[in-house]
DSSP file (Angstrom, degrees, kcal/mol; ACC not computed):
  #  RESIDUE AA STRUCTURE BP1 BP2  ACC     N-H-->O    O-->H-N    N-H-->O    O-->H-N    TCO  KAPPA ALPHA  PHI   PSI    X-CA   Y-CA   Z-CA
    1    1 A M              0   0    0      0, 0.0     2,-0.0     0, 0.0     5,-0.0   0.000 360.0 360.0 360.0 134.5  126.1   63.3  105.5
    2    2 A A     >  -     0   0    0      1,-0.1     4,-2.2     4,-0.0     5,-0.2  -0.311 360.0-118.6 -68.4 152.2  122.9   61.8  104.2
    3    3 A A  H  > S+     0   0    0      1,-0.2     4,-2.5     2,-0.2     5,-0.2   0.886 115.0  51.8 -59.5 -40.1  120.6   64.0  102.1
    4    4 A S  H  > S+     0   0    0      1,-0.2     4,-2.2     2,-0.2    -1,-0.2   0.854 108.9  50.7 -67.7 -33.3  117.8   63.8  104.7
    5    5 A E  H  > S+     0   0    0      2,-0.2     4,-1.8     1,-0.2    -1,-0.2   0.896 111.1  48.4 -68.5 -40.2  120.1   64.9  107.5
    6    6 A N  H  X S+     0   0    0     -4,-2.2     4,-1.8     2,-0.2    -2,-0.2   0.906 111.5  50.0 -64.8 -42.4  121.2   67.8  105.4
    7    7 A L  H  X S+     0   0    0     -4,-2.5     4,-2.6     1,-0.2    -2,-0.2   0.909 107.3  54.7 -62.2 -41.9  117.6   68.7  104.6
    8    8 A R  H  X S+     0   0    0     -4,-2.2     4,-2.4     1,-0.2    -1,-0.2   0.887 106.0  51.8 -60.2 -39.8  116.8   68.5  108.4
    9    9 A K  H  X S+     0   0    0     -4,-1.8     4,-2.3     2,-0.2    -1,-0.2   0.897 110.3  48.6 -64.4 -39.8  119.6   71.0  109.1
   10   10 A H  H  X S+     0   0    0     -4,-1.8     4,-2.5     2,-0.2    -2,-0.2   0.908 110.7  51.0 -65.2 -41.2  118.1   73.4  106.5
   11   11 A E  H  X S+     0   0    0     -4,-2.6     4,-1.9     2,-0.2    -2,-0.2   0.912 110.8  48.5 -62.6 -41.8  114.6   72.9  108.0
   12   12 A N  H  X S+     0   0    0     -4,-2.4     4,-1.6     2,-0.2    -1,-0.2   0.914 112.7  47.0 -65.6 -42.5  115.9   73.7  111.5
   13   13 A L  H  X S+     0   0    0     -4,-2.3     4,-2.3     1,-0.2    -1,-0.2   0.884 108.3  57.7 -64.0 -38.2  117.8   76.8  110.3
   14   14 A H  H  X S+     0   0    0     -4,-2.5     4,-2.5     1,-0.2    -1,-0.2   0.898 103.9  51.6 -58.0 -43.0  114.6   77.8  108.4
   15   15 A I  H  X S+     0   0    0     -4,-1.9     4,-2.6     2,-0.2    -1,-0.2   0.894 107.5  53.1 -63.0 -40.5  112.6   77.8  111.7
   16   16 A V  H  X S+     0   0    0     -4,-1.6     4,-2.3     2,-0.2    -2,-0.2   0.942 111.4  45.1 -60.0 -48.3  115.2   80.0  113.4
   17   17 A F  H  X S+     0   0    0     -4,-2.3     4,-2.7     1,-0.2    -2,-0.2   0.907 112.7  51.6 -62.2 -41.4  115.0   82.6  110.6
   18   18 A W  H  X S+     0   0    0     -4,-2.5     4,-2.5     1,-0.2    -1,-0.2   0.913 110.4  48.3 -62.4 -43.5  111.2   82.4  110.6
   19   19 A L  H  X S+     0   0    0     -4,-2.6     4,-2.4     2,-0.2    -1,-0.2   0.895 111.7  49.5 -64.9 -40.2  111.1   83.0  114.4
   20   20 A I  H  X S+     0   0    0     -4,-2.3     4,-2.5     2,-0.2    -2,-0.2   0.939 111.3  50.0 -62.7 -45.7  113.5   85.9  114.2
   21   21 A K  H  X S+     0   0    0     -4,-2.7     4,-1.8     1,-0.2    -2,-0.2   0.939 114.3  43.3 -58.1 -49.0  111.3   87.4  111.4
   22   22 A D  H  X S+     0   0    0     -4,-2.5     4,-2.4     1,-0.2    -1,-0.2   0.839 111.7  54.1 -69.7 -32.2  108.1   87.1  113.4
   23   23 A S  H  X S+     0   0    0     -4,-2.4     4,-2.6     2,-0.2    -1,-0.2   0.901 107.6  50.9 -65.7 -40.2  109.8   88.3  116.6
   24   24 A C  H  <>S+     0   0    0     -4,-2.5     5,-2.8     2,-0.2     4,-0.5   0.884 109.3  51.8 -62.2 -38.1  110.9   91.4  114.7
   25   25 A W  H ><5S+     0   0    0     -4,-1.8     3,-1.0     3,-0.2    -2,-0.2   0.946 111.2  46.2 -61.6 -49.1  107.3   91.8  113.5
   26   26 A M  H 3<5S+     0   0    0     -4,-2.4    -2,-0.2     1,-0.3    -1,-0.2   0.895 116.7  44.2 -61.8 -41.0  106.0   91.6  117.1
   27   27 A L  T 3<5S-     0   0    0     -4,-2.6    -1,-0.3    -5,-0.1    -2,-0.2   0.446 111.5-122.1 -84.3  -0.3  108.6   94.0  118.4
   28   28 A E  T < 5 +     0   0    0     -3,-1.0     2,-1.4    -4,-0.5    -3,-0.2   0.840  55.9 155.4  59.4  37.9  108.1   96.3  115.4
   29   29 A L     >< -     0   0    0     -5,-2.8     4,-2.7     1,-0.2     5,-0.2  -0.698  22.0-176.4 -89.0  81.3  111.7   96.2  114.3
   30   30 A R  H  >  +     0   0    0     -2,-1.4     4,-2.6     1,-0.2     5,-0.2   0.891  68.7  38.5 -54.1 -58.7  110.7   97.1  110.8
   31   31 A W  H  > S+     0   0    0      1,-0.2     4,-2.5     2,-0.2    -1,-0.2   0.865 117.7  48.9 -71.3 -34.7  113.8   96.9  108.7
   32   32 A L  H  > S+     0   0    0      2,-0.2     4,-2.1     1,-0.2    -1,-0.2   0.911 112.1  50.5 -67.7 -40.1  115.3   93.8  110.5
   33   33 A G  H  < S+     0   0    0     -4,-2.7     4,-0.5     2,-0.2    -2,-0.2   0.927 112.9  45.3 -60.4 -45.7  111.9   92.1  110.1
   34   34 A I  H >X S+     0   0    0     -4,-2.6     3,-1.2    -5,-0.2     4,-0.5   0.907 111.7  52.9 -64.9 -41.6  111.8   92.9  106.4
   35   35 A L  H >< S+     0   0    0     -4,-2.5     3,-1.1     1,-0.3    -1,-0.2   0.862 101.8  60.1 -61.3 -36.1  115.5   91.9  106.0
   36   36 A M  T 3X S+     0   0    0     -4,-2.1     4,-1.6     1,-0.3    -1,-0.3   0.632  87.7  74.9 -71.0 -12.7  114.7   88.5  107.6
   37   37 A I  H <> S+     0   0    0     -3,-1.2     4,-2.9    -4,-0.5     5,-0.3   0.890  89.2  61.0 -62.0 -37.2  112.3   87.7  104.8
   38   38 A I  H <X S+     0   0    0     -3,-1.1     4,-2.3    -4,-0.5    -2,-0.2   0.951 109.2  35.5 -61.5 -55.6  115.2   87.1  102.5
   39   39 A P  H  > S+     0   0    0      0, 0.0     4,-2.3     0, 0.0     5,-0.2   0.871 117.5  54.8 -68.2 -31.6  116.9   84.2  104.3
   40   40 A T  H  X S+     0   0    0     -4,-1.6     4,-1.8     1,-0.2    -2,-0.2   0.950 114.7  38.1 -64.6 -48.2  113.5   82.8  105.4
   41   41 A L  H  X S+     0   0    0     -4,-2.9     4,-2.7     2,-0.2     5,-0.2   0.862 113.5  57.4 -70.2 -35.5  112.2   82.6  101.9
   42   42 A T  H  X S+     0   0    0     -4,-2.3     4,-2.2    -5,-0.3    -2,-0.2   0.937 110.2  42.6 -61.5 -46.7  115.5   81.5  100.4
   43   43 A I  H  X S+     0   0    0     -4,-2.3     4,-2.6     2,-0.2    -1,-0.2   0.888 112.4  54.3 -69.0 -36.7  115.7   78.5  102.6
   44   44 A A  H  X S+     0   0    0     -4,-1.8     4,-2.2    -5,-0.2    -2,-0.2   0.918 110.0  47.7 -60.8 -42.2  112.0   77.7  102.0
   45   45 A L  H  X S+     0   0    0     -4,-2.7     4,-2.5     2,-0.2    -2,-0.2   0.897 110.5  51.7 -64.6 -40.4  112.7   77.8   98.3
   46   46 A L  H  X S+     0   0    0     -4,-2.2     4,-2.7     2,-0.2    -2,-0.2   0.917 109.7  49.3 -61.4 -43.5  115.8   75.5   98.7
   47   47 A I  H  X S+     0   0    0     -4,-2.6     4,-2.0     2,-0.2    -2,-0.2   0.907 110.5  50.5 -63.9 -41.7  113.7   73.0  100.7
   48   48 A V  H  < S+     0   0    0     -4,-2.2    -2,-0.2     1,-0.2    -1,-0.2   0.930 112.1  48.0 -59.8 -45.1  111.0   73.1   98.0
   49   49 A F  H >< S+     0   0    0     -4,-2.5     3,-1.2     1,-0.2    -2,-0.2   0.920 111.4  49.1 -62.5 -44.8  113.7   72.5   95.3
   50   50 A V  H 3< S+     0   0    0     -4,-2.7     3,-0.4     1,-0.3    -1,-0.2   0.851 117.2  41.1 -65.8 -34.1  115.3   69.6   97.3
   51   51 A T  T >< S+     0   0    0     -4,-2.0     3,-2.1    -5,-0.2     6,-0.6   0.239  79.4 115.5 -97.4  14.1  112.0   67.9   97.8
   52   52 A R  T <  S+     0   0    0     -3,-1.2    -1,-0.2     1,-0.3    -2,-0.1   0.710  77.4  47.1 -60.2 -22.5  110.6   68.5   94.3
   53   53 A K  T 3  S+     0   0    0     -3,-0.4    -1,-0.3    -4,-0.2     2,-0.3   0.190 106.1  70.7-105.0  16.2  110.5   64.8   93.4
   54   54 A T  S X  S-     0   0    0     -3,-2.1     3,-1.4     1,-0.1     4,-0.2  -0.800  90.9-109.2-125.6 168.5  108.8   63.7   96.6
   55   55 A V  T >> S+     0   0    0     -2,-0.3     3,-1.4     1,-0.3     4,-0.6   0.755 111.8  74.8 -67.5 -23.4  105.3   64.0   98.1
   56   56 A D  H 3> S+     0   0    0      1,-0.3     4,-2.3     2,-0.2    -1,-0.3   0.677  74.4  82.4 -63.6 -16.1  106.9   66.4  100.7
   57   57 A L  H <> S+     0   0    0     -3,-1.4     4,-2.2    -6,-0.6    -1,-0.3   0.903  88.8  52.5 -51.1 -43.0  107.0   69.0   97.9
   58   58 A Y  H <> S+     0   0    0     -3,-1.4     4,-2.0    -4,-0.2    -1,-0.2   0.893 109.6  44.9 -68.4 -41.6  103.4   69.8   98.6
   59   59 A I  H  X S+     0   0    0     -4,-0.6     4,-2.0     2,-0.2    -1,-0.2   0.877 114.3  51.0 -69.3 -34.8  103.7   70.4  102.3
   60   60 A N  H  X S+     0   0    0     -4,-2.3     4,-2.3     2,-0.2    -2,-0.2   0.837 108.4  51.1 -71.8 -31.9  106.8   72.5  101.6
   61   61 A L  H  X S+     0   0    0     -4,-2.2     4,-2.7    -5,-0.2     5,-0.2   0.887 108.1  53.8 -66.6 -38.8  105.0   74.5   99.0
   62   62 A G  H  X S+     0   0    0     -4,-2.0     4,-1.9     1,-0.2    -2,-0.2   0.919 110.7  45.7 -59.2 -43.7  102.3   75.1  101.6
   63   63 A I  H  X S+     0   0    0     -4,-2.0     4,-2.5     2,-0.2    -2,-0.2   0.911 110.8  53.2 -65.8 -43.0  104.9   76.4  104.0
   64   64 A L  H  X S+     0   0    0     -4,-2.3     4,-2.2     1,-0.2    -2,-0.2   0.930 112.0  44.4 -58.2 -47.2  106.5   78.6  101.3
   65   65 A F  H  X S+     0   0    0     -4,-2.7     4,-2.5     2,-0.2    -1,-0.2   0.843 110.2  55.7 -69.4 -32.1  103.2   80.2  100.5
   66   66 A W  H  X S+     0   0    0     -4,-1.9     4,-2.8    -5,-0.2    -1,-0.2   0.932 109.4  46.6 -62.4 -44.9  102.4   80.6  104.2
   67   67 A I  H  X S+     0   0    0     -4,-2.5     4,-2.7     2,-0.2    -2,-0.2   0.888 110.9  52.6 -65.8 -38.6  105.7   82.5  104.7
   68   68 A C  H  X S+     0   0    0     -4,-2.2     4,-2.4     2,-0.2    -2,-0.2   0.939 112.9  44.2 -60.0 -46.6  104.9   84.6  101.6
   69   69 A A  H  X S+     0   0    0     -4,-2.5     4,-2.6     1,-0.2    -2,-0.2   0.926 114.0  50.0 -63.4 -45.4  101.5   85.6  103.0
   70   70 A N  H  X S+     0   0    0     -4,-2.8     4,-2.2     1,-0.2    -1,-0.2   0.888 111.9  48.2 -60.1 -41.7  103.0   86.2  106.4
   71   71 A S  H  X S+     0   0    0     -4,-2.7     4,-2.6     2,-0.2    -1,-0.2   0.884 110.7  50.7 -68.4 -40.0  105.7   88.4  104.9
   72   72 A M  H  X S+     0   0    0     -4,-2.4     4,-2.7     2,-0.2    -2,-0.2   0.932 110.9  49.1 -61.4 -45.4  103.1   90.4  102.8
   73   73 A W  H  X S+     0   0    0     -4,-2.6     4,-2.4     1,-0.2    -2,-0.2   0.917 111.3  49.4 -61.4 -44.6  101.0   90.9  105.9
   74   74 A M  H  X S+     0   0    0     -4,-2.2     4,-2.4     2,-0.2    -1,-0.2   0.930 111.3  49.3 -60.7 -46.3  104.0   92.1  107.9
   75   75 A Y  H  X S+     0   0    0     -4,-2.6     4,-2.9     1,-0.2     5,-0.3   0.926 110.6  50.2 -59.2 -46.2  105.1   94.5  105.1
   76   76 A V  H  X S+     0   0    0     -4,-2.7     4,-1.7     1,-0.2     6,-0.5   0.912 112.2  47.1 -60.8 -43.2  101.5   96.0  104.9
   77   77 A E  H  < S+     0   0    0     -4,-2.4    -1,-0.2    -5,-0.2    -2,-0.2   0.880 117.4  43.2 -66.3 -36.9  101.4   96.5  108.6
   78   78 A F  H  < S+     0   0    0     -4,-2.4    -2,-0.2    -5,-0.2    -1,-0.2   0.893 129.0  19.7 -74.8 -40.7  104.8   98.1  108.7
   79   79 A F  H  < S+     0   0    0     -4,-2.9     2,-0.3    -5,-0.2    -3,-0.2   0.366 115.9  46.9-123.0   4.2  104.7  100.4  105.7
   80   80 A T  S  < S-     0   0    0     -4,-1.7     0, 0.0    -5,-0.3     0, 0.0  -0.795  86.9 -99.4-134.5-179.8  101.1  101.0  104.6
   81   81 A D        -     0   0    0     -2,-0.3    -4,-0.1     1,-0.0    -5,-0.1   0.420  64.2-107.6 -83.3   3.2   97.8  102.0  106.3
   82   82 A G  S >  S+     0   0    0     -6,-0.5     3,-1.4     1,-0.0     4,-0.2   0.418  85.5 121.6  93.2  -0.9   96.8   98.3  106.2
   83   83 A K  T 3  S+     0   0    0      1,-0.3     3,-0.3     2,-0.1    -7,-0.0   0.664  74.1  53.3 -74.5 -12.0   94.1   98.5  103.5
   84   84 A Y  T >  S+     0   0    0      1,-0.2     3,-1.8     2,-0.1     4,-0.4   0.270  73.8 107.7-101.0  11.2   96.0   95.8  101.4
   85   85 A K  G X  S+     0   0    0     -3,-1.4     3,-1.7     1,-0.3    -1,-0.2   0.840  70.1  63.4 -58.1 -34.5   96.2   93.3  104.1
   86   86 A L  G >  S+     0   0    0     -3,-0.3     3,-2.0     1,-0.3     4,-0.3   0.668  82.8  78.1 -68.0 -14.8   93.6   91.1  102.5
   87   87 A A  G X  S+     0   0    0     -3,-1.8     3,-1.3     1,-0.3    -1,-0.3   0.788  82.0  68.4 -61.8 -25.0   96.0   90.6   99.5
   88   88 A A  G <> S+     0   0    0     -3,-1.7     4,-1.9    -4,-0.4    -1,-0.3   0.632  79.3  80.5 -68.2 -12.1   97.8   88.1  101.7
   89   89 A A  H <> S+     0   0    0     -3,-2.0     4,-2.7     1,-0.2    -1,-0.2   0.820  83.6  61.6 -64.3 -29.7   94.7   85.9  101.4
   90   90 A V  H <> S+     0   0    0     -3,-1.3     4,-2.2    -4,-0.3    -1,-0.2   0.974 109.0  37.5 -65.0 -55.4   95.9   84.6   98.0
   91   91 A P  H  > S+     0   0    0      0, 0.0     4,-2.3     0, 0.0    -1,-0.2   0.860 115.6  55.6 -66.7 -30.3   99.2   83.0   99.2
   92   92 A F  H  X S+     0   0    0     -4,-1.9     4,-2.2     2,-0.2    -2,-0.2   0.942 108.7  48.0 -61.1 -44.9   97.4   81.9  102.4
   93   93 A A  H  X S+     0   0    0     -4,-2.7     4,-2.6     1,-0.2    -1,-0.2   0.897 110.7  50.8 -62.1 -41.1   94.8   80.1  100.2
   94   94 A L  H  X S+     0   0    0     -4,-2.2     4,-2.8     2,-0.2     5,-0.2   0.887 107.8  53.8 -63.9 -37.6   97.6   78.5   98.1
   95   95 A G  H  X S+     0   0    0     -4,-2.3     4,-2.1     2,-0.2    -2,-0.2   0.927 110.4  46.0 -60.6 -45.1   99.2   77.4  101.3
   96   96 A F  H  X S+     0   0    0     -4,-2.2     4,-2.5     2,-0.2    -2,-0.2   0.908 111.9  52.7 -63.1 -41.8   96.0   75.6  102.4
   97   97 A L  H  X S+     0   0    0     -4,-2.6     4,-2.4     1,-0.2    -2,-0.2   0.949 111.9  43.3 -59.5 -51.6   95.6   74.2   98.9
   98   98 A F  H  X S+     0   0    0     -4,-2.8     4,-2.2     1,-0.2    -1,-0.2   0.850 112.9  52.8 -66.8 -33.3   99.1   72.6   98.8
   99   99 A T  H  X S+     0   0    0     -4,-2.1     4,-2.3    -5,-0.2    -1,-0.2   0.912 110.0  49.1 -66.0 -41.2   98.7   71.4  102.4
  100  100 A G  H  X S+     0   0    0     -4,-2.5     4,-2.4     2,-0.2    -2,-0.2   0.902 110.1  50.7 -62.6 -41.8   95.4   69.7  101.4
  101  101 A I  H  X S+     0   0    0     -4,-2.4     4,-2.6     2,-0.2     5,-0.2   0.916 108.7  53.0 -61.5 -42.9   97.1   68.1   98.4
  102  102 A F  H  X S+     0   0    0     -4,-2.2     4,-2.6     1,-0.2    -2,-0.2   0.954 112.3  43.1 -57.3 -51.9   99.9   66.8  100.6
  103  103 A Y  H  X S+     0   0    0     -4,-2.3     4,-2.6     1,-0.2     5,-0.2   0.856 112.2  54.1 -67.7 -33.5   97.5   65.1  103.0
  104  104 A Y  H  X S+     0   0    0     -4,-2.4     4,-2.5     2,-0.2    -1,-0.2   0.939 112.0  44.4 -61.3 -46.8   95.3   63.8  100.2
  105  105 A K  H  X S+     0   0    0     -4,-2.6     4,-2.3     2,-0.2    -2,-0.2   0.902 114.1  49.2 -66.2 -41.4   98.4   62.1   98.6
  106  106 A V  H  X S+     0   0    0     -4,-2.6     4,-2.1    -5,-0.2    -2,-0.2   0.944 114.9  43.8 -64.0 -47.2   99.7   60.8  101.9
  107  107 A L  H  X S+     0   0    0     -4,-2.6     4,-2.4     1,-0.2    -2,-0.2   0.873 112.8  52.5 -67.4 -36.3   96.3   59.3  102.8
  108  108 A S  H  X S+     0   0    0     -4,-2.5     4,-2.3    -5,-0.2    -1,-0.2   0.903 110.1  48.6 -64.1 -40.7   95.8   57.9   99.3
  109  109 A T  H  X S+     0   0    0     -4,-2.3     4,-1.7     2,-0.2    -2,-0.2   0.899 111.4  49.8 -66.2 -40.8   99.1   56.2   99.4
  110  110 A K  H  X S+     0   0    0     -4,-2.1     4,-0.7     1,-0.2    -2,-0.2   0.905 112.7  46.9 -64.8 -41.8   98.4   54.7  102.9
  111  111 A R  H >< S+     0   0    0     -4,-2.4     3,-0.6     1,-0.2    -2,-0.2   0.892 111.3  51.6 -66.9 -38.7   95.0   53.4  101.7
  112  112 A A  H 3< S+     0   0    0     -4,-2.3    -1,-0.2     1,-0.2    -2,-0.2   0.828 110.6  48.2 -67.5 -31.4   96.5   51.9   98.5
  113  113 A S  H 3<        0   0    0     -4,-1.7    -1,-0.2     1,-0.2    -2,-0.2   0.573 360.0 360.0 -86.6  -8.2   99.2   50.1  100.5
  114  114 A S    <<        0   0    0     -4,-0.7    -1,-0.2    -3,-0.6    -2,-0.2   0.463 360.0 360.0 -81.2 360.0   96.7   48.6  103.0
């Protein structure tokens, strides 16, 4: 199996875990939602590691930080009075930063090759 095909399978599984985690959040299944953070973040970290030498690293870091922020927000809603929800702004901002870097690099490469 090609490396890109293997990566694609991990990405697809990652989406399944992410959807389960967010569905648990919506349905207020607290402990299952919290438990689903582990496989969701684990696969996101694996994808970051596999793409570490490519430009896709940046978009995958953006996704990783988005999931971290999303997980923090879910935890705060489930187990606190909500006053720390804004702490999730830090990983959200990092997600935006890495996504911006990704698109900057992709567009720079396209312009350079034109």
